[in-house]
C-alpha positions as a printed NumPy array, in Angstrom:
array([[-15.375,   3.062,  23.802],
       [-16.212,   6.61 ,  24.789],
       [-17.221,   9.163,  22.13 ],
       [-13.898,  10.973,  22.644],
       [-11.987,   7.732,  21.989],
       [-14.   ,   7.062,  18.838],
       [-13.307,  10.602,  17.642],
       [ -9.6  ,  10.192,  18.42 ],
       [ -9.437,   6.959,  16.388],
       [-11.072,   8.641,  13.395],
       [ -8.702,  11.612,  13.75 ],
       [ -5.673,   9.31 ,  13.8  ],
       [ -6.99 ,   7.563,  10.686],
       [ -7.262,  10.92 ,   8.909],
       [ -3.723,  11.828,  10.006],
       [ -2.555,   8.515,   8.53 ],
       [ -4.424,   9.202,   5.27 ],
       [ -2.467,  12.402,   4.638],
       [  0.903,  11.576,   6.172],
       [  2.665,  10.95 ,   2.843],
       [  1.468,  14.27 ,   1.403],
       [  0.927,  12.715,  -2.032],
       [ -2.821,  12.157,  -2.098],
       [ -4.384,  13.103,  -5.426],
       [ -6.946,  15.889,  -5.237],
       [ -9.733,  13.488,  -6.206],
       [ -8.79 ,  11.23 ,  -3.277],
       [ -8.838,  14.219,  -0.929],
       [-12.288,  15.123,  -2.229],
       [-13.5  ,  11.571,  -1.596],
       [-12.141,  11.59 ,   1.96 ],
       [-13.889,  14.913,   2.6  ],
       [-17.143,  13.508,   1.184],
       [-16.875,  10.478,   3.455],
       [-16.222,  12.633,   6.525],
       [-19.315,  14.677,   5.729],
       [-21.431,  11.58 ,   5.035],
       [-20.416,   9.763,   8.197],
       [-21.044,  12.841,  10.318],
       [-24.554,  13.205,   8.931],
       [-25.243,   9.565,   9.674],
       [-23.728,   9.345,  13.135],
       [-23.809,  12.797,  14.695],
       [-20.037,  13.361,  14.95 ],
       [-18.461,  16.547,  13.671],
       [-16.119,  14.79 ,  11.27 ],
       [-15.915,  17.633,   8.712],
       [-14.302,  19.719,  11.465],
       [-11.864,  16.888,  12.209],
       [-11.041,  16.71 ,   8.511],
       [-10.259,  20.438,   8.423],
       [ -8.264,  20.213,  11.669],
       [ -6.079,  17.507,  10.149],
       [ -5.518,  19.375,   6.872],
       [ -4.715,  22.612,   8.722],
       [ -2.438,  20.725,  11.142],
       [ -4.459,  21.869,  14.148],
       [ -4.236,  18.432,  15.77 ],
       [ -1.139,  16.509,  16.827],
       [ -0.347,  12.884,  17.423],
       [  0.271,  13.665,  21.079],
       [ -3.154,  15.24 ,  21.536],
       [ -4.879,  12.306,  19.841],
       [ -2.935,   9.768,  21.924],
       [ -4.002,  11.561,  25.087],
       [ -7.669,  10.833,  24.312],
       [ -7.14 ,   7.081,  24.01 ],
       [ -7.395,   5.817,  27.57 ],
       [ -7.959,   2.081,  27.213],
       [ -5.564,  -0.54 ,  25.873],
       [ -8.242,  -1.72 ,  23.437],
       [ -8.837,   1.731,  21.965],
       [ -5.103,   2.347,  21.514],
       [ -4.648,  -0.996,  19.757],
       [ -7.645,  -0.416,  17.477],
       [ -6.479,   3.113,  16.657],
       [ -3.07 ,   1.8  ,  15.648],
       [ -4.55 ,  -1.02 ,  13.553],
       [ -6.781,   1.39 ,  11.655],
       [ -3.859,   3.753,  11.026],
       [ -1.803,   0.856,   9.65 ],
       [ -4.593,  -0.248,   7.322],
       [ -5.136,   3.314,   6.079],
       [ -1.431,   3.542,   5.209],
       [ -1.549,   0.181,   3.423],
       [ -4.867,   0.692,   1.613],
       [ -3.231,   2.059,  -1.548],
       [ -0.175,  -0.197,  -1.458],
       [  2.783,  -0.911,   0.784],
       [  3.929,   1.794,   3.172],
       [  6.122,   4.682,   2.084],
       [  9.094,   5.767,   4.212],
       [  7.07 ,   8.63 ,   5.673],
       [  4.226,   6.267,   6.562],
       [  6.614,   3.843,   8.28 ],
       [  8.074,   6.685,  10.338],
       [  4.576,   7.91 ,  11.225],
       [  3.464,   4.463,  12.379],
       [  6.627,   4.066,  14.467],
       [  5.779,   7.382,  16.163],
       [  2.208,   6.157,  16.709],
       [  3.46 ,   2.983,  18.413],
       [  5.685,   5.042,  20.702],
       [  3.002,   7.638,  21.484],
       [  0.426,   4.971,  22.299],
       [  2.874,   2.883,  24.327],
       [  2.275,  -0.264,  22.288],
       [  4.447,  -3.357,  22.528],
       [  6.138,  -5.459,  19.842],
       [  2.868,  -7.134,  18.842],
       [  1.867,  -3.869,  17.159],
       [  4.807,  -4.146,  14.771],
       [  3.71 ,  -7.714,  13.985],
       [  0.275,  -6.436,  12.979],
       [  1.914,  -3.907,  10.659],
       [  3.908,  -6.702,   9.039],
       [  0.723,  -8.74 ,   8.441],
       [ -0.946,  -5.721,   6.824],
       [  2.108,  -5.146,   4.61 ],
       [  1.946,  -8.757,   3.445],
       [ -1.661,  -8.269,   2.326],
       [ -0.815,  -4.991,   0.582],
       [  2.115,  -6.625,  -1.228],
       [  0.161,  -9.553,  -2.715],
       [  0.384,  -9.132,  -6.518],
       [ -2.785,  -8.885,  -8.562],
       [ -1.259, -11.066, -11.273],
       [ -0.343, -14.719, -11.225],
       [  2.762, -15.781,  -9.319],
       [  5.97 , -16.574, -11.166],
       [  5.185, -20.288, -10.951],
       [  1.98 , -19.85 , -12.929],
       [  3.013, -17.009, -15.212],
       [  3.314, -19.318, -18.229],
       [ -0.167, -20.691, -17.639],
       [ -1.51 , -17.164, -17.272],
       [  0.059, -16.169, -20.576],
       [ -1.617, -19.123, -22.249],
       [ -4.938, -18.154, -20.697],
       [ -4.637, -14.62 , -22.086],
       [ -3.847, -15.921, -25.552],
       [ -6.825, -18.266, -25.396],
       [ -9.1  , -15.484, -24.187],
       [ -8.003, -13.271, -27.046],
       [ -8.937, -15.961, -29.528],
       [-12.214, -16.98 , -27.91 ],
       [-15.065, -14.991, -26.455],
       [-15.209, -15.588, -22.675],
       [-18.291, -17.12 , -21.093],
       [-20.357, -14.091, -20.075],
       [-22.528, -16.063, -17.651],
       [-19.46 , -17.459, -15.883],
       [-17.992, -13.975, -15.538],
       [-21.281, -12.727, -14.078],
       [-21.198, -15.585, -11.582],
       [-17.616, -14.781, -10.553],
       [-18.536, -11.103, -10.102],
       [-21.486, -12.001,  -7.884],
       [-19.369, -14.405,  -5.824],
       [-16.704, -11.728,  -5.347],
       [-19.366,  -9.209,  -4.27 ],
       [-20.791, -11.69 ,  -1.74 ],
       [-17.322, -12.415,  -0.349],
       [-16.498,  -8.724,   0.072],
       [-19.908,  -8.074,   1.582],
       [-19.133, -10.816,   4.104],
       [-15.701,  -9.359,   4.885],
       [-17.396,  -6.031,   5.605],
       [-19.39 ,  -7.726,   8.363],
       [-16.355,  -9.112,  10.183],
       [-15.04 ,  -7.09 ,  13.133],
       [-11.317,  -7.474,  12.465],
       [ -9.473,  -4.58 ,  10.821],
       [ -7.497,  -6.816,   8.447],
       [-10.754,  -8.279,   7.111],
       [-11.786,  -4.804,   5.968],
       [ -8.371,  -4.203,   4.421],
       [ -8.645,  -7.387,   2.315],
       [-11.589,  -5.987,   0.323],
       [ -9.496,  -3.68 ,  -1.88 ],
       [ -6.918,  -6.254,  -3.082],
       [ -9.769,  -8.683,  -3.77 ],
       [-11.49 ,  -6.035,  -5.91 ],
       [ -8.247,  -5.44 ,  -7.791],
       [ -7.851,  -9.162,  -8.418],
       [-11.406,  -9.303,  -9.774],
       [-10.647,  -6.553, -12.301],
       [ -7.417,  -8.344, -13.225],
       [ -9.233, -11.616, -13.922],
       [-11.877,  -9.882, -16.034],
       [ -9.242,  -8.083, -18.075],
       [ -7.399, -11.359, -18.529],
       [-10.59 , -13.052, -19.724],
       [-10.745, -10.531, -22.582],
       [ -7.081, -10.862, -23.478],
       [ -5.532,  -8.036, -21.436],
       [ -2.563,  -8.649, -19.142],
       [ -2.961,  -5.893, -16.543],
       [ -0.66 ,  -4.687, -13.779],
       [ -1.562,  -3.113, -10.436],
       [ -0.849,   0.394, -11.727],
       [ -3.389,   0.063, -14.527],
       [ -5.99 ,  -1.403, -12.17 ],
       [ -5.514,   1.391,  -9.616],
       [ -5.991,   3.917, -12.431],
       [ -9.153,   2.103, -13.519],
       [-10.563,   2.19 ,  -9.983],
       [ -9.7  ,   5.869,  -9.628],
       [-11.282,   6.661, -13.006],
       [-14.629,   5.121, -12.097],
       [-14.512,   6.91 ,  -8.744],
       [-13.178,   4.344,  -6.284],
       [-10.399,   5.784,  -4.143],
       [ -8.338,   3.181,  -2.294],
       [ -7.654,   5.078,   0.93 ],
       [-11.075,   6.711,   0.941],
       [-12.861,   3.4  ,   0.371],
       [-11.084,   1.825,   3.342],
       [-11.884,   4.85 ,   5.507],
       [-15.557,   4.614,   4.618],
       [-15.798,   0.881,   5.24 ],
       [-13.876,   0.945,   8.502],
       [-15.479,   4.206,   9.627],
       [-18.986,   2.81 ,   9.33 ],
       [-17.991,  -0.311,  11.229],
       [-16.287,   1.728,  13.948],
       [-19.171,   4.157,  14.379],
       [-21.633,   1.268,  14.295],
       [-19.865,  -0.384,  17.216],
       [-18.703,  -3.475,  15.324],
       [-15.046,  -2.886,  14.486],
       [-12.76 ,  -4.542,  16.999],
       [-15.58 ,  -6.458,  18.713],
       [-14.267,  -9.96 ,  18.16 ],
       [-16.596, -12.85 ,  18.98 ],
       [-20.056, -11.596,  19.884],
       [-19.605,  -8.584,  17.64 ],
       [-19.82 , -10.765,  14.546],
       [-23.239, -12.147,  15.402],
       [-24.47 ,  -8.73 ,  16.413],
       [-23.253,  -7.35 ,  13.098],
       [-24.954, -10.104,  11.15 ],
       [-28.252,  -9.207,  12.75 ],
       [-27.891,  -5.453,  12.464],
       [-27.5  ,  -4.102,   8.965],
       [-27.277,  -0.55 ,  10.321],
       [-23.681,  -1.458,  11.168],
       [-22.897,  -2.235,   7.55 ],
       [-23.964,  -0.132,   4.609],
       [-23.557,  -3.07 ,   2.217],
       [-21.214,  -0.763,   0.349],
       [-18.611,  -3.446,  -0.355],
       [-21.133,  -5.725,  -2.042],
       [-22.427,  -2.914,  -4.265],
       [-19.027,  -1.424,  -5.148],
       [-17.506,  -4.836,  -5.955],
       [-20.547,  -5.79 ,  -8.036],
       [-20.297,  -2.491,  -9.947],
       [-16.528,  -2.716, -10.464],
       [-16.894,  -6.191, -11.908],
       [-19.663,  -5.346, -14.343],
       [-18.138,  -2.048, -15.481],
       [-14.77 ,  -3.766, -15.978],
       [-16.52 ,  -6.457, -18.021],
       [-18.164,  -3.798, -20.2  ],
       [-14.892,  -1.869, -20.554],
       [-12.608,  -4.738, -21.561],
       [-15.228,  -6.48 , -23.703],
       [-15.529,  -3.246, -25.669],
       [-11.804,  -2.924, -26.248],
       [-11.242,  -0.238, -23.577],
       [-13.002,   2.42 , -25.659],
       [-15.278,   3.923, -22.97 ],
       [-14.456,   7.496, -22.014],
       [-13.747,   8.598, -18.453],
       [-17.21 ,  10.114, -18.1  ],
       [-18.864,   7.026, -19.54 ],
       [-17.006,   4.863, -17.012],
       [-18.036,   7.11 , -14.132],
       [-21.665,   7.159, -15.247],
       [-21.719,   3.395, -15.774],
       [-20.215,   2.747, -12.345],
       [-22.66 ,   5.068, -10.624],
       [-25.581,   3.331, -12.288],
       [-24.414,  -0.204, -11.509],
       [-23.668,   0.721,  -7.87 ],
       [-27.361,   1.558,  -7.499],
       [-28.228,  -1.785,  -9.045],
       [-25.87 ,  -3.492,  -6.6  ],
       [-27.421,  -1.669,  -3.661],
       [-30.864,  -2.871,  -4.726],
       [-29.582,  -6.454,  -4.961],
       [-27.815,  -6.391,  -1.595],
       [-30.977,  -7.197,   0.365],
       [-31.696, -10.129,  -1.941],
       [-28.25 , -11.604,  -1.36 ],
       [-27.995, -10.678,   2.326],
       [-28.61 , -14.285,   3.508],
       [-25.746, -15.494,   1.29 ],
       [-23.503, -12.684,   2.588],
       [-24.297, -13.548,   6.197],
       [-23.715, -17.256,   5.622],
       [-20.385, -16.507,   3.956],
       [-19.372, -14.333,   6.916],
       [-20.029, -17.219,   9.302],
       [-17.628, -19.444,   7.359],
       [-14.75 , -16.979,   7.04 ],
       [-11.677, -17.329,   9.215],
       [-10.328, -13.846,   9.835],
       [ -6.989, -15.373,  10.806],
       [ -6.536, -16.581,   7.228],
       [ -7.168, -13.298,   5.424],
       [ -3.722, -13.309,   3.807],
       [ -4.296, -16.818,   2.438],
       [ -7.703, -15.71 ,   1.151],
       [ -6.19 , -12.77 ,  -0.748],
       [ -3.339, -14.854,  -2.122],
       [ -5.66 , -17.58 ,  -3.305],
       [ -8.263, -15.335,  -4.959]])
């Protein structure tokens, strides 16, 4: 893709991030931080794009005009869909926006199919299905009566971090989108191990409290892959990504590792940690996760080679 096409895709993603007009100020601050960080790393003037979007100085028509190739238009649409679905299923305003995007980019019916697949991932519940709800209730009662196996929890956290690190290396947009629901499921399982039956609203609040924005996290993951030349490069792009860690910041491994261990500390302690204590703990464990990422890179790469991007929905459902 040309630099102007890459810039147009990022601009469309930012338009999608703010289309519902309901982003919390802390999420806006995170998106601004990411725009500034990516621009420093890759030489694009993303802070200006961020301001242009907030001040409504760019339009969908102008962005669409910069996307010349079929591939760039498809990738731009896919990223916009995933941004809209990152914090849950699409709102009415987001659905209308994506319909306008499809029309402006001249995409066919397959684009709507992609949106449906993304919605299915976003709609997967963090809790057990109705068929296993009774078993889940029993598990919570047992956990409340018995101290969970700390070593087993640590192992599950590490495995989840490796899986999400592997998903970050895959070139498909839906693979990147799967990281957030998998993180939410990890927090759910940890809470359950300590006797807490959590819902998605509580888990989203927990992630926001420690400093993990849903939309902003997706933008950062996908943005780094896009600017590194990996996103959308199916086939050879995977192997190139596995051999080039500049494409991937390893952020998903570190953030998942930190979320797991901070959640473990929080629920083991009876949810008594203050907001600032949670933020400080998360920041510290993220650094620990970043230092461990190199150690576990071979395992992350091997996991990436075994993943089938076409079965992302099944992966999220089965986690």
